[in-house]
C-alpha positions in Angstrom: -10.7 113.2 37.4 -14.1 113.3 39.1 -13.0 113.9 42.7 -14.9 110.7 43.7 -12.8 107.8 45.0 -12.8 104.5 43.0 -15.9 102.7 44.5 -14.4 99.3 43.5 -11.7 99.8 46.1 -14.0 100.9 49.0 -15.1 97.5 50.4 -13.3 94.6 51.9 -14.3 91.0 51.3 -15.4 90.7 54.9 -17.8 93.6 54.5 -19.1 92.3 51.2 -19.8 88.8 52.7 -22.2 90.4 55.1 -24.5 91.1 52.1 -27.5 88.9 51.7 -28.1 89.1 48.0 -27.8 86.3 45.5 -24.2 87.0 44.6 -23.1 86.5 48.2 -25.4 83.8 49.4 -25.5 81.3 46.5 -22.0 79.7 47.2 -20.0 78.8 50.3 -17.7 81.5 51.8 -14.6 79.9 50.3 -15.8 80.7 46.8 -15.0 84.0 45.2 -18.2 85.1 43.4 -17.5 86.8 40.1 -20.7 85.8 38.3 -24.1 87.5 38.6 -24.2 91.2 37.6 -23.9 92.8 41.0 -21.0 95.1 41.7 -18.8 95.1 44.8 -19.3 98.8 45.5 -21.0 101.1 48.1 -24.0 103.0 46.7 -23.5 106.5 45.3 -24.2 109.1 48.0 -27.1 110.7 46.2 -28.9 107.4 46.0 -28.3 106.7 49.7 -29.6 110.1 50.5 -32.7 109.8 48.4 -33.7 106.4 49.9 -32.8 107.4 53.5 -35.0 110.6 53.2 -37.8 108.5 51.8 -37.6 106.2 54.8 -37.6 109.1 57.2 -40.7 110.5 55.5 -42.4 107.2 55.4 -42.6 107.7 51.6 -43.1 104.1 50.7 -46.4 104.2 48.8 -47.1 104.0 45.1 -45.0 105.8 42.5 -46.3 108.9 40.7 -45.1 111.5 38.3 -42.5 111.7 35.6 -39.3 112.6 37.5 -37.6 109.4 36.5 -38.2 109.9 32.8 -37.2 113.5 33.1 -33.9 112.6 34.7 -33.2 110.0 32.1 -34.0 112.5 29.3 -31.5 114.9 30.8 -28.9 112.2 31.3 -29.4 111.0 27.7 -28.9 114.6 26.4 -25.8 115.2 28.4 -24.2 111.7 28.1 -25.2 110.7 24.6 -26.1 114.0 23.0 -29.5 112.6 22.3 -32.5 114.9 22.8 -35.0 112.6 21.3 -36.2 110.9 24.5 -39.7 112.3 24.9 -41.0 112.0 28.4 -44.6 111.6 27.0 -43.4 108.5 25.2 -42.2 106.7 28.3 -43.7 104.3 30.8 -42.5 103.0 34.1 -42.0 99.2 34.2 -40.9 96.9 37.0 -37.5 96.1 35.5 -36.0 95.7 32.1 -36.8 92.1 31.5 -40.3 92.3 32.7 -40.6 95.4 30.6 -39.3 93.5 27.6 -42.1 90.9 28.2 -44.7 93.6 28.2 -43.4 95.3 25.0 -43.2 91.9 23.2 -46.8 91.3 24.2 -47.7 94.5 22.4 -46.0 93.7 19.1 -46.2 89.9 18.9 -48.6 87.1 19.6 -48.3 83.6 21.0 -46.0 81.4 18.9 -44.4 84.3 17.1 -40.6 84.4 16.8 -38.4 86.7 18.8 -34.9 87.0 17.3 -31.8 87.2 19.5 -28.1 87.5 18.9 -26.4 84.6 20.5 -24.5 84.3 22.7 -26.7 86.5 24.7 -28.0 87.1 28.3 -29.8 83.9 29.3 -33.1 85.5 30.4 -33.7 86.4 26.8 -34.3 82.7 26.2 -36.2 82.1 29.5 -38.5 85.1 29.4 -39.3 84.7 25.7 -40.1 81.0 26.1 -42.3 81.6 29.2 -44.1 84.3 27.2 -45.1 81.5 24.7 -43.0 83.0 21.9 -40.2 81.1 20.2 -36.6 82.1 20.1 -34.9 82.5 16.7 -31.1 82.8 17.0 -29.1 85.2 14.8 -25.6 84.5 16.1 -23.0 87.2 16.4 -20.1 87.1 13.9 -16.6 85.7 14.7 -15.6 89.2 15.7 -18.5 89.2 18.2 -20.3 92.0 16.3 -23.7 91.9 14.6 -23.7 89.7 11.5 -26.0 91.8 9.4 -26.2 89.4 6.6 -27.1 86.6 9.0 -29.6 88.8 10.7 -31.3 89.6 7.4 -31.6 86.0 6.6 -33.2 85.3 10.0 -35.6 88.2 9.6 -36.6 86.9 6.1 -37.3 83.4 7.4 -39.2 84.6 10.5 -41.7 86.6 8.4 -41.9 84.3 5.4 -45.3 83.0 6.4 -46.7 86.5 6.7 -46.6 86.4 10.5 -45.3 88.9 13.1 -41.8 88.9 14.5 -39.7 90.9 17.0 -36.0 91.4 17.5 -34.8 91.7 21.1 -31.6 93.7 20.6 -29.1 93.7 23.4 -27.3 97.1 23.3 -24.6 97.2 24.6 -24.3 93.5 24.2 -24.2 91.1 27.2 -22.0 89.1 27.5 -19.4 90.4 25.0 -19.4 94.1 25.9 -19.8 95.0 22.3 -21.1 98.5 21.6 -23.0 98.7 18.4 -22.1 101.6 16.1 -24.5 104.1 14.6 -23.9 102.5 11.2 -24.7 99.0 12.5 -27.9 100.2 14.3 -29.0 102.2 11.2 -28.6 99.0 9.2 -30.7 97.1 11.8 -33.4 99.7 11.5 -33.4 99.5 7.7 -33.7 95.7 7.9 -36.4 95.8 10.5 -38.5 98.2 8.4 -37.9 96.2 5.2 -39.2 93.0 6.8 -41.7 94.4 9.3 -39.8 93.2 12.3 -40.4 95.2 15.5 -37.3 96.1 17.5 -37.2 96.0 21.3 -33.8 97.2 22.5 -32.5 96.2 26.0 -30.2 99.2 26.7 -29.7 98.5 30.4 -25.9 98.7 30.2 -25.9 102.0 28.3 -24.4 104.0 31.2 -21.4 101.6 31.5 -19.5 102.4 28.3 -15.7 103.0 28.2 -13.9 106.0 26.7 -12.9 104.1 23.6 -16.5 103.7 22.4 -19.7 105.7 22.1 -23.1 104.4 23.0 -25.8 105.2 20.4 -29.4 104.9 21.5 -31.3 102.7 19.1 -34.1 105.2 18.9 -31.7 107.9 17.8 -30.8 106.3 14.4 -32.7 106.9 11.1 -35.5 104.5 10.5 -35.9 103.5 14.2 -39.1 105.5 14.7 -41.2 102.3 15.3 -38.6 101.0 17.8 -39.1 100.4 21.5 -36.3 100.7 24.2 -35.9 99.7 27.8 -33.5 101.7 30.0 -32.6 101.7 33.7 -30.0 102.9 36.2 -29.8 99.5 37.8 -26.6 98.3 36.1 -24.7 101.6 36.1 -25.4 102.3 39.8 -25.9 98.7 41.2 -29.6 99.1 41.9 -30.9 95.7 40.8 -32.7 95.2 44.1 -34.5 98.5 43.8 -36.9 97.6 41.0 -37.7 100.3 38.4 -37.1 100.8 34.7 -38.4 102.8 31.8 -39.9 101.7 28.5 -39.3 104.3 25.8 -41.1 104.5 22.4 -40.0 106.0 19.2 -42.5 108.4 17.5 -44.0 105.6 15.4 -44.4 103.3 18.5 -46.2 105.7 20.8 -49.6 104.1 20.1 -48.1 100.7 21.0 -46.8 101.9 24.3 -50.1 103.6 25.1 -51.7 100.1 25.0 -49.6 98.9 27.8 -51.9 98.2 30.8 -51.7 100.7 33.6 -51.1 98.0 36.2 -47.7 97.2 34.7 -46.3 100.4 36.1 -47.5 99.4 39.6 -44.9 96.6 39.6 -42.1 99.1 40.0 -41.0 100.1 43.5 -41.6 103.7 44.4 -38.4 103.7 46.4 -36.7 102.2 43.4 -38.0 105.0 41.2 -36.6 107.6 43.7 -33.2 105.8 43.7 -32.9 105.5 40.0 -34.0 109.2 39.6 -31.3 110.3 42.0 -28.7 108.2 40.3 -29.4 109.7 36.9 -29.8 113.2 38.2 -27.0 113.5 40.8 -24.8 110.4 40.5 -22.8 111.1 37.3 -19.5 111.9 39.2 -19.8 108.5 41.0 -20.5 106.8 37.7 -17.4 108.4 36.2 -15.3 107.2 39.1 -16.7 103.7 38.6 -16.0 103.7 34.9 -12.3 104.7 35.6 -12.0 101.8 38.0 -13.7 99.4 35.6 -11.4 100.5 32.8 -8.4 99.8 35.0 -9.8 96.4 35.8 -10.4 95.4 32.2 -6.8 96.2 31.5 -5.7 94.3 34.5 -7.7 91.3 33.5 -6.1 91.3 30.0 -2.6 91.4 31.7 -3.5 88.7 34.2 -4.9 86.3 31.6 -1.8 86.9 29.3 0.4 86.0 32.2 -1.4 83.1 33.9 -4.0 81.8 31.4 -2.5 82.5 28.0 -4.8 79.9 26.4 -7.9 82.0 27.2 -9.0 84.2 24.3 -10.4 87.5 25.6 -11.5 90.5 23.6 -11.8 93.3 26.1 -15.4 94.7 25.9 -16.2 98.3 25.2 -19.0 98.3 27.7 -20.5 96.6 30.7 -18.6 95.2 33.7 -18.6 91.7 32.2 -15.8 89.8 30.4 -16.5 87.0 27.9 -13.7 84.4 28.1 -13.1 81.8 25.4 -11.7 78.9 27.4 -11.9 76.2 24.7 -8.2 75.8 24.4 -7.8 74.9 28.0 -9.3 71.4 27.6 -11.9 71.9 30.3 -14.9 70.8 28.1 -18.1 72.6 27.3 -18.6 74.0 30.8 -15.3 75.3 32.2 -17.2 77.3 34.8 -18.0 74.1 36.6 -14.3 73.2 36.7 -13.3 76.7 37.9 -15.9 76.4 40.7 -15.2 72.9 41.8 -11.4 73.0 41.6 -10.6 76.7 41.8 -13.4 77.9 44.1 -14.3 80.8 41.7 -17.8 81.3 40.6 -18.2 82.6 37.0 -21.2 82.2 34.7 -21.3 79.1 32.5 -21.4 80.0 28.8 -23.9 77.3 28.0 -27.1 79.1 28.9 -26.0 82.0 26.6 -27.0 79.9 23.6 -25.1 79.1 20.4 -21.5 80.2 20.8 -21.5 79.7 24.6 -20.0 76.3 24.9 -16.4 76.4 26.3 -16.9 80.0 27.4 -17.4 81.8 30.8 -18.6 85.2 31.8 -16.6 86.9 34.5 -17.8 90.0 36.5 -15.1 92.7 36.5 -16.8 94.9 39.1 -14.7 94.0 42.1 -11.5 95.1 43.6 -8.2 94.6 41.7 -7.1 92.3 44.5 -10.1 90.0 44.2 -9.7 90.0 40.4 -6.0 89.0 40.8 -6.9 86.2 43.3 -9.7 85.0 41.0 -7.4 84.6 38.0 -4.8 82.9 40.2 -7.4 80.4 41.3 -8.7 79.8 37.8 -5.1 79.2 36.6 -4.6 76.7 39.4 -7.0 74.2 37.9 -4.6 73.6 35.1 -1.7 72.6 37.3 
């Protein structure tokens, strides 16, 4: 026990509906929003204190120093027993996806392929396409884990003409909650070196891993020295609106990261950097309480689906606060999210934008109270009656 109360039980729906963020303002008030990756929690006290003190000081200028990277390095050592995060090989970026764009600019050129494991977080497709790169899918296997043979085949095809390619790895994986093992990531590193593919790992959900799994930083495995990673406190502590993330380079990618333009770092919020630093440095007890609550919720969701929507196939994820639900047996077509919204007044993410493997699926946000989760599943089940 952490001594911290479960933050998922702290707020009523009435209080949550006063929020002005995307989660709460996209749909009418009769809709339960369990879609975008915002959590229904109060902020951790150390984060509130850091931001409040900054406001009182008028400390709202430009960010400086390495406190964020130092806090992440200490967190990585304590949480993942990884001491390989060198502060000198880090750079502040505005957020993880904009950081991914900047790293992909460093290791690929216009028209080059960027490999993704579908179904995957929709901005992977959007940002890569807007960057004038092309997406190459390497779908997950039927078990929702990396299909290494399929990945090798895509690597081989992407570099067959002698060009450059990158692999945008989602670790832990969004939307499935899969936590890649050390063996899987070592195999990825081996393949990447064999084919000259540069790996950029989105590790934003790394703090949100359940006790039955162990997060392995990509840069910690043998052969990943030329890899690049992106990390942030935003998902673990609900800080998406306080923009700040870190790009981290392996020893063999330090020169690449050094080529990132200085102005990229100015896109991060100074207040965001303070908040993320406080979360990583002083917010671990709050995070542990959150993880206990989320673990309870993922078990509750499994039970609720078995009772009320037995046609839904759900493999409980090992990480993230997102659940990937296979609704194809319900007969609701390729976009069951539209039916759940229109007839059940529950907003979940449509699986279609997640790419190959997304049709007939939805992504549901577990980071709410047990009562809201119960009501959401009840509403979803009601569309079948």
